C-alpha positions in Angstrom: -20.2 38.6 -23.8 -20.7 35.0 -25.1 -16.9 34.6 -26.2 -15.6 36.0 -22.8 -18.0 33.3 -20.9 -16.6 30.6 -23.1 -12.9 31.8 -22.4 -13.5 31.8 -18.7 -15.1 28.4 -18.7 -12.1 27.1 -20.8 -9.7 28.7 -18.2 -11.4 27.1 -15.3 -11.4 23.8 -16.9 -7.6 24.1 -17.4 -6.7 25.0 -14.0 -9.1 22.5 -12.4 -7.1 19.6 -14.3 -4.1 20.6 -12.4 -5.6 20.3 -8.9 -4.7 17.0 -7.4 -7.5 14.5 -6.6 -8.6 14.7 -3.0 -10.3 11.4 -2.8 -7.3 9.6 -1.9 -6.9 8.6 1.7 -4.4 10.0 3.9 -1.8 7.5 5.4 -2.1 9.3 8.9 -5.9 8.8 8.7 -5.5 5.0 8.8 -2.0 4.1 9.9 0.1 5.2 12.7 3.9 6.1 12.0 4.7 5.9 15.4 3.8 2.1 15.6 6.3 0.5 13.2 5.7 -3.2 12.9 7.9 -6.0 11.7 6.4 -9.6 11.2 7.5 -12.9 9.7 4.9 -15.0 8.2 3.8 -17.0 5.1 1.8 -15.6 2.1 -1.8 -16.7 1.7 -2.8 -14.5 -1.1 -2.0 -11.1 -2.8 -4.7 -9.0 -4.3 -3.5 -6.8 -7.3 -6.1 -4.2 -7.3 -6.2 -0.5 -7.6 -5.8 1.9 -6.0 -3.7 -0.3 -3.9 -2.5 -4.0 -3.7 -3.0 -5.8 -0.6 -0.9 -8.7 0.9 -2.2 -11.5 3.1 0.0 -13.1 5.5 -0.3 -15.9 8.0 1.7 -15.3 11.2 2.3 -17.8 14.1 1.8 -16.1 17.4 4.0 -16.8 20.5 1.1 -19.1 21.9 1.1 -21.2 18.7 -2.0 -19.5 17.3 -2.1 -18.3 13.8 -2.9 -14.5 13.2 -4.1 -13.5 9.9 -2.4 -10.1 8.5 -3.6 -7.8 5.9 -1.0 -5.2 4.6 -1.8 -2.4 2.0 0.9 -1.9 -0.5 1.7 0.7 -2.9 -0.1 1.2 -6.1 -0.2 -1.7 -8.6 1.4 0.8 -11.4 4.0 1.9 -9.0 4.8 -1.6 -7.8 5.1 -2.9 -11.4 7.5 0.2 -12.1 9.5 -1.0 -9.3 10.1 -4.3 -10.6 7.4 -6.3 -8.9 5.6 -9.0 -10.8 2.4 -10.9 -10.1 4.4 -14.2 -9.5 6.8 -12.6 -6.9 4.6 -13.5 -4.0 3.0 -16.8 -4.4 1.0 -18.5 -1.5 3.4 -20.3 0.8 6.3 -17.8 0.3 7.9 -16.9 3.6 8.8 -13.4 4.2 9.3 -10.5 6.7 7.3 -7.4 6.1 8.0 -4.1 7.7 5.4 -1.3 8.1 3.3 0.6 10.2 0.0 -0.5 12.1 -3.5 0.4 11.7 -5.0 2.8 14.1 -7.9 0.6 14.2 -6.9 -3.0 13.6 -4.2 -4.9 15.3 -3.6 -7.2 12.3 -3.6 -4.6 9.5 -0.7 -2.6 8.4 0.7 -0.7 5.6 3.8 -2.3 4.2 6.9 -0.3 3.5 9.4 -3.3 2.6 9.2 -7.1 2.2 12.0 -9.1 2.7 12.4 -12.5 0.7 14.2 -15.6 2.1 16.9 -15.2 -0.7 17.7 -11.9 0.6 15.9 -9.7 -1.9 14.2 -6.6 -0.6 11.1 -5.4 -2.3 9.9 -1.7 -1.6 6.1 -1.9 -1.2 5.0 1.4 0.2 5.2 5.2 -0.2 8.4 7.1 -0.2 7.5 8.7 3.2 4.4 8.1 5.4 2.5 11.1 5.9 
């Protein structure tokens, strides 16, 4: 009895390790894939944090006021594997960000691509928004 109980718990333990973690938020819960956005602005800062990096950009609106945008990027490890380095987006860097708008905040988005003035394009999001 004691041996079969231990074996049962061992099997449950092995299978539970194969189940993906469900705590990660859904793209669709926070962003609207039907609302693409492209902005041109200047980097104010970049936060390299897990589970996602964040990019902060100032954008001049048509009326001359400055809008402060926040973009969620992919995970830090994924960005690093794609060739990103912390020094890539220094404050003052002009860029274009393509992504999707937040469902709740007009100046928050999920970044998919970032274009730099020298023509480099940095992939910054998930392979496909879900």
